Every structure is written in structure tokens, then in C-alpha cells.
C-alpha positions, -999 to +999 in steps of 0.1 A: +741+091+114+756+062+096+792+056+078+785+053+038+808+024+022+801+026-014+821-006-030+799-010-059+825-024-088+849-041-063+850-080-064+859-106-037+875-100-018+878-062-014+843-057-001+843-075+030+882-064+034+871-028+033+836-036+054+863-053+083+886-021+082+857+001+086+844-021+116+878-017+132+880+020+125+842+024+139+831+033+174+810+010+197+772+014+185+782+032+156+761+021+123+775+012+087+758+010+052+775-007+030+765-010-004+780-032-032+776-051-063+793-084-059+771-112-053+796-130-031+794-104-007+759-121+004+780-152+020+812-130+035+796-099+049+775-121+073+803-144+078+825-116+088+798-103+112+795-136+130+834-136+133+833-100+147+803-101+169+791-073+152+751-073+141+732-072+105+706-049+109+690-054+075+705-069+042+683-058+013+688-059-026+679-027-049+690-025-085+712-051-085+730-040-053+734-054-024+727-030+011+738-042+043+730-023+073+755-027+102+754-017+136+793-019+152+788-042+188+790-025+222+821-020+238 
């Protein structure tokens, strides 16, 4: 089961800030699916994950939306 974050309509920096907050609240190994419409998120979210050490499992685009599948790093 994955945590779903619907961040459509939010502009930079809100998608990356809310993703970071969700990651801090997640248990190790937990999956998060982030859906957003801000094109800058394609840069910001991968950069956040490089800083936190969490894993980007997939990034897809669908109907103008960016969808990120993230796994929280293990303890």
C-alpha cells in the first residue's frame, strides 16, 4: 500500500516541501506516490531525494501530470 499525495495545482516550492514532509512522516520502506502538475517538480523532487537518500522508483507523465513513485530509505 502506498501513501498518495495529490499535489495538483500547487506551484513551486509547495510540491517538494509537501513531499519532504510526507517522507519525514513515513516509515522506512514505505512507498509514496506523488501526483503534481508543476513542471518544476521534475527537477525539484529528484533533487530532494538525492539529498534525503530516498529512492525514486519511477517518474512518469500522464495527461500533463507528473507522477513520482518513491520508496522511503531503509533505516
